C-alpha positions in Angstrom: -19.6 31.0 -35.3 -23.4 30.2 -34.9 -25.1 30.2 -31.2 -27.5 28.2 -29.9 -29.4 26.9 -27.2 -29.6 23.4 -26.0 -32.1 22.3 -22.8 -31.8 25.7 -22.0 -27.9 26.3 -22.3 -26.7 28.6 -24.9 -23.2 28.1 -26.6 -21.4 29.2 -29.6 -19.8 26.4 -32.0 -17.6 26.6 -35.3 -20.1 26.3 -38.5 -20.6 22.7 -39.5 -20.6 21.3 -35.9 -23.3 19.0 -35.4 -26.2 18.9 -32.3 -24.7 16.1 -30.8 -21.4 17.2 -30.5 -22.2 20.9 -29.5 -24.9 19.0 -26.8 -21.4 16.7 -26.1 -19.3 20.0 -25.1 -22.2 21.1 -22.8 -21.8 18.1 -20.9 -25.5 16.9 -22.1 -25.6 13.0 -23.1 -27.8 12.4 -26.3 -28.1 8.5 -26.7 -26.5 7.0 -29.8 -24.8 3.7 -31.5 -23.8 4.5 -35.5 -22.5 8.0 -34.3 -18.7 8.1 -33.7 -16.4 11.0 -34.1 -13.5 9.1 -36.5 -16.0 7.9 -38.3 -18.5 9.0 -41.6 -21.5 9.4 -39.8 -24.2 7.0 -40.8 -27.8 8.3 -39.3 -29.3 4.9 -39.2 -29.7 4.1 -35.8 -31.8 7.0 -35.0 -31.2 6.9 -31.4 -29.8 10.3 -31.2 -33.6 12.5 -32.3 -33.7 15.7 -31.2 -36.7 18.3 -31.2 -35.8 21.5 -32.7 -37.9 24.8 -32.3 -39.6 25.5 -35.9 -39.2 21.5 -37.1 -42.7 19.8 -36.9 -40.5 16.4 -36.9 -37.2 15.6 -35.1 -34.1 15.3 -36.6 -30.9 13.2 -36.2 -28.8 15.6 -33.9 -25.7 13.4 -35.1 -26.4 14.9 -38.4 -28.0 17.9 -38.5 -25.6 20.7 -38.6 -26.0 23.6 -35.9 -27.9 26.7 -37.3 -27.8 31.0 -35.5 -30.7 30.9 -33.1 -31.4 27.2 -32.8 -33.1 26.2 -29.9 -33.1 22.3 -29.1 -34.8 20.2 -26.4 -33.1 16.6 -26.3 -35.6 15.5 -23.5 -39.2 16.8 -25.0 -42.3 14.4 -24.9 -42.1 14.0 -28.5 -38.0 13.0 -28.7 -38.5 10.9 -25.6 -41.4 9.0 -27.2 -39.1 8.4 -30.9 -36.2 7.2 -28.6 -39.1 4.5 -27.3 -40.4 3.8 -30.4 -36.8 3.5 -31.9 -35.7 1.2 -28.8 -38.6 -1.0 -29.2 -38.1 -1.1 -32.5 -34.7 -2.8 -32.5 -35.9 -5.2 -29.4 -38.0 -6.9 -32.0 -36.0 -9.3 -32.5 -33.3 -9.0 -30.1 -32.4 -12.0 -27.8 -33.3 -11.3 -24.4 -30.5 -13.1 -23.2 -28.3 -10.8 -21.5 -27.3 -13.0 -18.1 -25.3 -15.4 -20.6 -24.2 -12.3 -23.2 -20.7 -11.3 -22.4 -21.5 -7.9 -23.5 -23.6 -7.5 -19.9 -22.7 -4.8 -18.3 -21.5 -2.5 -21.0 -23.9 -2.9 -23.3 -25.4 0.4 -24.9 -28.9 -1.2 -25.7 -29.2 -2.6 -22.3 -28.1 1.0 -20.4 -30.6 2.7 -22.9 -33.8 0.0 -22.4 -33.5 1.3 -18.5 -33.0 4.9 -19.4 -35.0 5.3 -21.7 -37.7 3.0 -22.4 -38.9 0.3 -19.7 -41.5 -1.3 -21.2 -42.7 -4.7 -22.1 -42.2 -6.3 -25.6 -45.4 -6.4 -27.7 -44.7 -9.0 -29.8 -46.0 -12.1 -30.4 -44.7 -14.0 -33.4 -41.5 -15.6 -33.5 -38.4 -13.5 -33.6 -36.1 -13.6 -36.9 -33.0 -16.0 -36.2 -29.6 -15.5 -36.9 -26.3 -17.3 -36.7 -25.1 -16.7 -33.0 -21.0 -17.6 -32.0 -19.3 -17.3 -35.3 -16.0 -16.7 -35.2 -15.2 -14.5 -38.3 -11.7 -14.0 -38.0 -9.0 -15.3 -35.3 -9.8 -12.9 -32.8 -13.4 -11.6 -32.9 -16.5 -13.7 -32.7 -19.7 -12.1 -34.2 -23.5 -12.9 -32.5 -25.9 -11.4 -35.4 -28.8 -11.6 -33.5 -27.5 -9.0 -31.1 -26.5 -6.2 -34.0 -28.2 -3.5 -34.2 -26.6 -2.7 -37.5 -25.3 0.5 -36.7 -22.4 -0.5 -39.2 -19.6 1.3 -36.9 -17.3 -2.1 -37.8 -18.0 -1.6 -41.3 -17.0 2.0 -41.8 -14.2 0.9 -39.6 -12.6 -1.3 -42.1 -13.6 0.6 -44.7 -12.6 4.1 -43.8 -10.0 2.9 -41.4 -7.8 0.4 -41.7 -9.4 0.0 -45.6 -9.1 -3.7 -45.5 -12.9 -4.0 -46.5 -13.6 -7.3 -45.2 -17.3 -6.6 -43.7 -20.7 -5.6 -45.4 -24.3 -5.9 -44.6 -26.1 -8.6 -46.3 -29.7 -9.7 -47.0 -32.9 -6.6 -46.2 -35.1 -5.8 -43.8 -35.6 -7.7 -40.2 -33.0 -10.3 -41.7 -30.1 -7.7 -42.6 -26.6 -8.8 -41.0 -23.1 -7.6 -40.8 -21.1 -10.4 -42.3 -17.4 -11.4 -44.0 -17.0 -11.0 -47.6 -16.9 -14.4 -49.0 -13.5 -16.3 -48.8 -12.5 -13.6 -46.1 -12.1 -12.9 -42.6 -11.5 -10.3 -40.0 -7.6 -10.8 -40.0 -6.8 -7.1 -40.2 -4.0 -6.0 -37.4 -6.5 -4.1 -36.2 -9.5 -6.0 -35.5 -10.2 -6.0 -32.0 -11.4 -2.6 -32.6 -14.4 -3.2 -33.7 -15.5 -5.2 -30.8 -14.5 -2.0 -28.5 -16.4 0.0 -31.2 -19.2 -2.2 -30.9 -22.1 -0.9 -28.8 -23.8 -4.0 -27.8 -22.7 -8.1 -27.7 -22.7 -8.6 -31.8 -19.1 -8.4 -31.4 -16.8 -10.1 -29.0 -13.1 -11.2 -28.7 -12.4 -14.5 -28.7 -9.6 -13.4 -26.0 -11.9 -12.0 -23.6 -14.9 -13.4 -23.9 -16.7 -15.3 -20.8 -13.4 -14.8 -18.8 -14.5 -11.9 -16.2 -17.7 -10.2 -15.8 -16.9 -6.5 -16.7 -18.5 -5.3 -13.3 -15.7 -6.9 -11.1 -13.1 -5.1 -13.0 -10.9 -2.3 -12.6 -9.6 0.0 -14.8 -6.0 2.1 -14.5 -5.6 4.2 -17.1 -1.8 2.8 -18.7 0.2 2.9 -21.6 0.8 -0.1 -24.0 4.7 -1.0 -23.6 4.5 -2.9 -26.9 5.6 -0.3 -29.4 7.2 3.8 -29.0 4.1 4.8 -30.2 2.5 4.4 -26.5 -0.8 4.0 -27.2 -3.4 5.3 -23.9 -5.0 2.3 -22.9 -7.2 1.2 -19.8 -5.8 -2.0 -17.9 -8.2 -3.9 -16.4 -7.6 -6.1 -13.8 -8.9 -8.1 -11.2 -7.9 -9.5 -7.9 -3.9 -9.1 -8.9 -4.8 -10.2 -12.5 -5.0 -8.3 -15.6 -7.7 -9.8 -17.8 -7.1 -7.6 -21.0 -6.3 -3.7 -22.5 -8.5 -1.7 -23.5 -8.0 2.0 -25.8 -8.1 5.4 -24.3 -9.0 7.7 -26.4 -5.8 9.8 -27.0 -6.1 12.7 -30.6 -2.5 13.0 -30.1 -1.1 9.7 -30.4 -3.6 6.5 -30.4 -6.5 8.2 -31.6 -9.2 5.7 -30.6 -7.3 2.7 -31.8 -5.2 0.4 -30.1 -3.6 -3.0 -32.6 -4.2 -6.2 -31.8 -0.8 -7.2 -31.3 -0.7 -4.4 -28.1 -4.1 -5.3 -27.2 -3.3 -9.1 -26.3 0.3 -8.4 -25.0 -1.5 -8.1 -21.3 -0.7 -11.6 -21.6 3.3 -11.1 -20.9 2.7 -10.0 -17.5 1.5 -13.1 -16.5 3.4 -15.6 -19.1 5.1 -18.3 -18.3 8.5 -16.9 -17.7 8.1 -14.7 -15.0 10.1 -14.4 -12.4 8.9 -14.0 -8.8 12.0 -14.3 -7.1 15.8 -13.8 -6.0 17.5 -16.6 -7.6 21.4 -17.7 -7.8 23.6 -19.7 -9.8 25.0 -22.2 -8.0 26.8 -25.1 -10.0 25.0 -23.9 -13.5 21.6 -24.8 -11.8 19.8 -21.6 -10.5 18.5 -21.7 -7.0 15.7 -19.5 -5.2 17.3 -17.1 -2.2 16.2 -14.5 0.3 17.0 -11.0 -1.1 19.8 -10.7 1.5 21.2 -13.8 0.1 20.9 -12.5 -3.3 22.5 -9.3 -2.5 25.7 -11.4 -0.5 26.5 -13.3 -3.7 26.8 -9.7 -5.5 28.7 -9.0 -2.9 30.9 -11.6 -3.0 31.1 -12.0 -7.0 32.4 -8.3 -6.7 35.0 -8.3 -4.5 37.7 -7.9 -7.0 36.4 -5.5 -9.7 37.0 -2.3 -10.5 34.6 0.4 -11.3 36.3 0.7 -14.7 35.6 -3.0 -15.3 31.5 -2.7 -14.7 29.2 -2.2 -17.5 25.6 -0.7 -16.7 22.8 -1.9 -19.2 19.7 0.8 -19.0 16.5 -0.6 -20.3 14.7 1.2 -23.2 11.8 -1.1 -21.9 11.8 0.0 -18.6 10.8 3.5 -17.3 11.9 6.6 -16.7 12.2 6.6 -13.4 14.2 2.7 -13.3 16.5 4.0 -15.9 17.2 7.0 -13.7 17.7 5.2 -10.4 19.5 2.5 -11.4 21.8 5.6 -13.5 22.2 7.0 -10.3 23.5 3.8 -8.9 26.6 3.3 -11.1 27.4 6.5 -11.7 27.4 7.5 -7.9 27.5 4.1 -6.2 29.7 2.1 -8.1 31.6 4.9 -9.9 31.7 3.4 -13.1 31.4 5.6 -16.5 30.3 2.8 -18.6 26.6 3.3 -19.2 25.0 2.3 -22.2 21.1 1.0 -23.1 19.7 -2.0 -25.0 16.0 -2.4 -26.4 14.3 -4.8 -28.6 15.5 -4.9 -32.2 13.2 -2.9 -34.6 10.9 -4.4 -36.7 10.0 -3.0 -39.7 7.3 -5.5 -40.5 5.4 -3.9 -37.3 5.6 -0.8 -38.0 2.7 0.6 -40.6 1.2 4.2 -41.4 -2.0 4.0 -38.9 -0.4 4.0 -35.3 2.1 0.6 -34.9 6.2 1.7 -34.5 8.8 -0.1 -35.7 10.6 0.5 -33.0 9.0 -2.5 -30.1 10.4 -0.5 -27.2 8.0 2.0 -25.1 11.1 4.5 -24.0 13.6 4.9 -26.0 13.4 8.9 -26.0 13.6 7.9 -21.7 16.5 6.4 -21.8 18.7 7.8 -24.4 18.0 11.2 -22.6 20.5 9.4 -20.2 22.8 8.0 -22.0 23.0 8.1 -25.9 25.0 5.0 -26.2 23.8 2.1 -27.4 25.2 -1.2 -26.1 29.4 -1.8 -27.6 31.5 -4.7 -25.9 33.9 -3.4 -23.2 37.0 -5.1 -23.6 38.1 -4.8 -19.8 34.3 -5.4 -18.6 34.5 -8.4 -15.7 30.9 -7.6 -14.4 27.9 -6.2 -16.1 24.2 -5.1 -14.2 21.7 -6.0 -17.3 18.1 -4.3 -16.8 15.5 -5.6 -18.4 17.5 -7.7 -20.4 19.7 -7.8 -23.9 19.3 -9.1 -27.4 20.7 -11.8 -28.8 23.5 -10.7 -30.3 24.3 -8.4 -27.5 24.0 -11.6 -25.4 26.7 -13.5 -27.7 28.8 -10.9 -27.0 28.8 -10.9 -23.3 29.1 -14.4 -22.7 31.8 -14.5 -25.2 33.6 -12.1 -23.1 33.5 -14.5 -20.2 32.6 -11.9 -17.4 33.2 -13.0 -13.6 30.0 -12.1 -13.0 26.1 -10.8 -14.4 23.5 -9.2 -12.2 20.4 -9.3 -14.0 17.1 -6.9 -12.8 13.9 -8.1 -14.9 10.5 -9.1 -14.1 10.7 -12.2 -16.9 13.6 -14.5 -17.7 14.2 -17.6 -20.4 15.5 -19.9 -17.4 16.9 -22.2 -20.3 19.8 -19.4 -20.8 22.0 -19.8 -17.6 24.0 -16.6 -17.9 23.5 -14.4 -14.9 25.1 -15.4 -12.0 22.1 -12.9 -10.0 18.7 -12.8 -11.0 16.5 -9.3 -8.8 13.0 -9.8 -9.1 11.3 -6.8 -10.7 8.1 -5.7 -11.1 6.6 -5.2 -14.3 4.9 -1.7 -15.8 1.6 -2.7 -15.3 2.5 -3.5 -10.8 4.0 0.3 -11.0 3.1 4.2 -11.7 5.6 5.4 -13.9 6.5 7.4 -17.1 7.3 6.4 -20.7 8.8 8.7 -23.6 7.1 7.9 -26.7 8.6 8.5 -30.1 6.9 12.0 -30.5 8.8 12.8 -27.3 5.6 13.5 -24.9 6.1 12.4 -21.4 3.1 10.0 -21.0 2.4 9.3 -17.0 0.6 5.4 -16.1 -0.7 4.7 -12.5 -0.2 0.9 -10.9 -2.7 -1.6 -12.2 -2.4 -4.6 -10.1 0.3 -5.2 -6.7 3.9 -6.7 -8.0 4.1 -10.3 -7.6 5.9 -12.7 -5.0 9.1 -11.0 -4.1 9.3 -8.4 -6.7 10.2 -5.3 -6.0 10.0 -2.0 -8.2 12.8 -1.0 -9.9 13.4 2.0 -8.4 12.9 -0.3 -4.7 15.7 -2.4 -6.1 18.3 0.3 -6.8 17.8 2.0 -3.5 18.3 -1.5 -2.0 21.9 -2.0 -4.2 22.9 1.7 -3.4 22.2 0.8 0.3 23.7 -2.4 0.2 27.0 -1.9 -2.1 29.6 0.2 -1.1 31.9 3.2 -3.3 33.4 0.6 -6.1 31.2 -2.0 -6.3 33.7 -3.6 -3.7 31.4 -5.8 -1.1 29.4 -4.4 1.8 29.1 -0.8 2.8 
């Protein structure tokens, strides 16, 4: 293993390691655009130049492999001047429209200009103009004038999704990224090109101009759209979630996140969100207080025996929520009829990259509590349902004509009037918790926003029911 010195710091790395990667291990940041650890090395942006003692010219650190005894300077006068020149070259035709650019605040060109350049443009000619605000796919917009030709997006479509929608056309200062004729950027991971773009050339059609990024708070979380459990950041402001971004984890999702998962943040604020306790009176839902909802439940349960009560846990709820309800049902209600439900498998959703056909984020977590999938209990008179059931399961439940059904959920379609009582539960974004993904990995996530309306954490609802109901579920304790 070769040893080298970077900015006076000695490091030993594996053969084949590049200077940029070695510097990264030392915490030394070398500016770059085209380099990405999951993509092939292009070496075309020239921002990562460094000086190596014994060589007369700067070298590209993303492509240059380390050698024994190598002495590297990332901040020498030669390297600094080279970066200034590269930035000036990139800014020749780049529009200075940061105030109206949706990438402003997280643009690498903007950051590098202040870190490495801060010089006025010497260009007196008219800038080259290119296509602006072009929708190149259902989810992606292109502003070619802002492109720095790093080719990250092209390599992603060629090497990761292998869908080959993108290319570079024309030459010199007229070169631009584009879509092949009669094609569009519509692969299931198209928004990864937006995440990869270091400037404002590719932007999300969904997020575009909705919120300035410096207002957003980023919270580490887990995508709940399938059992892969992709690591994400939830970006929110004033209690509203505006987007998900991939959070790198080589053991789970690498650096990627599918479009469906990325856009699933909309479910948090969907129209069918439940904000307040509801009870059914004369086949109509009526908003009530928590105390009134509990009282309604107590009255409904008076004549129900423990063996006639079924508890249905959820593969979409957290480990903590499922454990709390299992404890409540087994010890307080004293029922042994415990099972779980979740979304049906979707073979069309799964792929060989990240997405899994199992659309539930916590099957491994809930089956550690009870392995029994929902099955109709002949003598069931009452149900506690966490997060809902499938249409087929609902038909079985309703057809048995139970005396009462309690639904604990964050969302509900009011056209389906089967519950007797609905207790509003916080979404996963409104709590901290754990999902166990398809590999059996326990993954912790943090609360991004506060619960909406009068909704409570699932664990709090279980605790409240445990306090309010007597053993056997027969009224007040």
